[in-house]
C-alpha positions as CSV (number, residue, x, y, z in Angstrom):
1,I,29.5,113.2,-39.2
2,V,28.5,114.3,-35.7
3,E,28.0,111.3,-33.4
4,D,27.5,110.5,-29.7
5,Y,30.6,111.3,-27.6
6,S,32.2,109.7,-24.6
7,A,35.9,109.1,-23.7
8,M,35.4,105.4,-24.5
9,I,33.8,106.1,-27.9
10,K,36.7,108.5,-28.7
11,A,39.3,105.9,-27.7
12,H,37.7,103.3,-30.0
13,R,37.7,105.8,-33.0
14,V,41.3,106.6,-32.4
15,E,42.3,103.0,-32.4
16,E,40.3,102.4,-35.6
17,I,42.1,105.3,-37.4
18,K,45.5,104.0,-36.1
19,A,44.8,100.5,-37.4
20,K,43.9,101.8,-40.9
21,H,46.4,104.6,-41.4
22,V,49.3,104.3,-39.0
23,L,52.3,102.0,-38.8
24,P,53.4,100.6,-35.4
25,D,56.6,102.7,-35.3
26,D,54.9,105.9,-36.4
27,W,54.5,108.7,-33.8
28,V,50.9,109.7,-32.9
29,I,50.1,113.1,-31.2
30,Y,47.3,112.9,-28.7
31,A,45.9,116.5,-28.3
32,D,42.3,117.5,-27.6
33,V,40.9,120.7,-29.3
34,D,41.3,122.7,-26.0
35,E,45.0,121.8,-25.6
36,F,48.1,123.4,-26.9
37,Q,51.2,121.3,-26.3
38,V,54.3,123.4,-25.8
39,Y,57.5,121.3,-26.3
40,P,60.9,122.3,-25.0
41,E,62.3,122.2,-28.5
42,K,61.3,121.5,-32.1
43,L,59.2,118.4,-32.0
44,S,60.9,116.6,-34.9
45,D,64.3,117.1,-33.1
46,L,62.8,115.8,-29.8
47,L,61.4,112.7,-31.5
48,R,64.8,112.0,-33.2
49,K,66.3,112.1,-29.7
50,C,63.7,109.6,-28.5
51,D,64.6,107.4,-31.5
52,R,68.3,107.4,-30.6
53,M,67.7,106.9,-26.8
54,G,64.9,104.3,-27.0
55,Y,62.0,106.3,-25.6
56,D,58.6,105.6,-27.0
57,A,56.4,108.3,-25.4
58,L,56.4,111.9,-24.3
59,P,54.4,112.5,-21.0
60,G,52.8,115.9,-20.3
61,A,51.2,117.9,-17.5
62,F,48.3,120.3,-17.7
63,V,48.7,124.0,-17.4
64,D,45.1,125.2,-16.9
65,R,44.7,128.7,-18.4
66,V,42.0,131.1,-17.1
67,A,41.0,134.7,-17.7
68,K,41.6,137.6,-15.4
69,Q,40.0,136.9,-11.9
70,G,38.9,133.5,-13.2
71,E,36.1,134.9,-15.3
72,L,34.4,132.5,-17.6
73,K,35.1,134.6,-20.6
74,E,33.9,134.1,-24.1
75,V,36.6,133.3,-26.6
76,T,37.0,136.1,-29.2
77,E,38.8,136.4,-32.4
78,S,41.4,138.7,-30.9
79,P,43.7,139.2,-29.1
80,C,45.3,135.8,-29.2
81,V,44.0,133.1,-26.9
82,W,47.2,133.3,-24.8
83,E,46.4,136.9,-23.9
84,Q,42.7,136.2,-23.3
85,Y,43.5,133.5,-20.8
86,P,46.9,134.6,-19.4
87,Y,46.7,133.1,-15.9
88,R,47.5,129.7,-14.6
89,A,45.2,128.1,-12.0
90,N,45.2,124.4,-10.9
91,V,41.6,123.9,-11.8
92,T,41.8,120.2,-12.8
93,S,43.6,119.1,-9.6
94,Q,42.0,121.5,-7.0
95,L,38.4,121.9,-8.2
96,S,37.5,118.7,-10.0
97,G,40.1,116.3,-8.5
98,G,41.0,115.2,-12.0
99,W,44.2,113.8,-13.4
100,T,46.7,116.4,-14.6
101,R,49.0,114.3,-16.8
102,K,48.6,112.5,-20.1
103,I,50.6,111.0,-22.9
104,C,51.2,113.8,-25.5
105,V,53.0,111.8,-28.1
106,A,53.7,108.0,-28.4
107,R,54.5,105.3,-30.9
108,A,51.4,103.9,-32.4
109,S,52.3,100.5,-30.9
110,V,52.0,102.0,-27.3
111,A,48.6,100.9,-26.0
112,L,46.7,103.5,-24.0
113,N,43.8,103.3,-21.6
114,Y,40.4,104.6,-22.8
115,T,40.5,107.5,-20.3
116,G,41.8,110.0,-22.9
117,A,45.5,109.1,-23.3
118,H,46.1,109.6,-19.6
119,T,47.7,106.3,-19.0
120,R,49.4,103.4,-20.7
121,L,47.5,100.2,-20.7
122,Y,48.9,97.6,-18.3
123,D,45.6,95.8,-17.5
124,C,46.1,96.4,-13.8
125,G,43.3,98.8,-13.1
126,V,43.2,102.5,-14.1
127,H,44.5,103.9,-10.8
128,R,47.5,101.6,-10.7
129,E,48.0,102.3,-14.4
130,Y,48.2,106.0,-13.7
131,K,51.0,105.5,-11.2
132,A,52.8,103.0,-13.3
133,T,52.6,105.2,-16.5
134,Y,54.6,108.0,-14.9
135,L,57.3,105.8,-13.5
136,D,57.7,103.9,-16.8
137,C,61.4,104.2,-17.9
138,R,60.3,104.1,-21.6
139,N,58.9,107.7,-21.3
140,W,61.0,110.7,-22.2
141,P,62.1,112.0,-18.7
142,E,60.8,115.6,-19.0
143,K,57.1,116.6,-19.0
144,T,55.6,118.6,-21.9
145,E,53.5,121.5,-20.9
146,I,49.8,121.0,-22.0
147,H,48.2,124.5,-21.9
148,H,44.6,123.7,-21.2
149,F,42.0,126.3,-22.6
150,K,38.8,124.7,-21.2
151,W,37.6,127.3,-18.7
152,D,35.5,129.7,-20.8
153,A,31.9,130.9,-21.1
154,T,30.7,127.5,-22.4
155,L,31.8,125.6,-19.3
156,I,28.4,125.6,-17.5
157,S,26.5,124.3,-20.5
158,R,29.2,121.7,-21.2
159,L,29.1,120.4,-17.7
160,Q,25.3,120.3,-17.8
161,N,25.4,118.2,-21.0
162,K,27.8,115.8,-19.4
163,L,25.9,115.4,-16.1
164,N,22.6,115.0,-17.9
165,G,23.6,113.0,-20.9
166,L,22.5,115.8,-23.3
167,A,23.8,116.9,-26.8
168,G,25.0,113.4,-27.5
169,D,27.4,113.3,-24.6
170,R,27.6,109.7,-23.1
171,D,30.2,110.1,-20.4
172,A,27.4,109.8,-17.8
173,I,26.9,106.3,-19.3
174,D,30.3,105.2,-20.6
175,G,32.6,107.2,-18.3
176,K,30.9,107.2,-14.9
177,S,34.3,107.6,-13.2
178,F,34.3,111.2,-14.5
179,I,31.0,112.2,-13.1
180,K,32.2,113.0,-9.6
181,E,34.8,115.4,-11.2
182,Y,32.1,117.1,-13.2
183,L,29.9,117.5,-10.1
184,H,32.6,119.1,-8.0
185,L,33.5,121.6,-10.7
186,Y,29.8,122.3,-11.5
187,Q,29.0,123.1,-7.8
188,H,32.0,125.4,-7.6
189,I,30.8,127.3,-10.7
190,L,27.3,127.6,-9.3
191,D,28.7,128.9,-6.0
192,N,31.2,131.4,-7.5
193,N,30.1,132.1,-11.1
194,R,33.8,131.9,-12.0
195,I,37.0,129.9,-11.3
196,S,37.7,131.0,-7.7
197,I,41.3,129.9,-6.8
198,D,43.8,132.0,-4.8
199,G,47.2,132.7,-6.2
200,L,46.6,132.9,-10.0
201,Q,49.9,132.9,-11.7
202,Y,50.4,135.3,-14.7
203,L,51.9,133.5,-17.7
204,G,51.0,135.4,-20.8
205,V,52.4,134.1,-24.1
206,P,55.0,131.3,-23.7
207,S,58.4,132.5,-24.8
208,S,58.7,129.8,-27.4
209,I,55.4,130.8,-29.0
210,A,56.3,134.5,-28.9
211,A,59.6,133.8,-30.6
212,A,58.0,131.7,-33.3
213,N,55.6,134.5,-34.1
214,N,58.3,137.2,-34.4
C-alpha cells in the first residue's frame, strides 16, 4: 500500500512494526533505501561484541556519494552503483546544513526521535538530543560509514515534491524543520544544475565490498 509520507509518519510505522514483531533485546537496523551501511567487520560479530561489552547502539556518519563533477546522473543497471557515484562530497553538511549522523543499528528497546533515527529520545529537545546522542557512553565507540546515494537525476523532482507537499509527501506539514534544508539544496541545484563542491574525493568501491564480491 502506498500512503502519504513524512519522517513522522515513517517513525510511527517503524514503532508499530517493532511492537508487533520485535522483542526488546532484538537488534534493529535503521537504513533508508538510499543508504548502504559499511561496517568495519561482519555485522553479526560486531553485535556479539556489543553484547559482551554492554553497548546497545551503533552510530554512523554519512558518506555522500556523487557522480563525476557532481552531475545529477540517472541510476543505470550497470556498472555497479559504487562506480556510478564514485566520489565523496559533503552535500548534507555543506549544501543543506543537515545532520550527518544517525543510529544505524540499535536494540529495539532504544527509543529514537522521529527525525529518522538521527537521535536517541531524551525528551530534551531535538538539538540537545543530537549532541547527547553522540556523547552517550552506551554507543559503540566507532562510527559506521553510511554511504548515501541520494544525489541523482531525480533530486530536483523529489525536492519539489517536498517543498510543495506533492506526491503524498507531508514533510512540509509534519517535518517543517527540514524545509530550510530542502530550500538551501534546491537553490543550489537551480544555480548550478549539479552538486558544485570543491575537492571531491574519489572513493570507488569500498575495499570490504570489493573483497566480498571476489
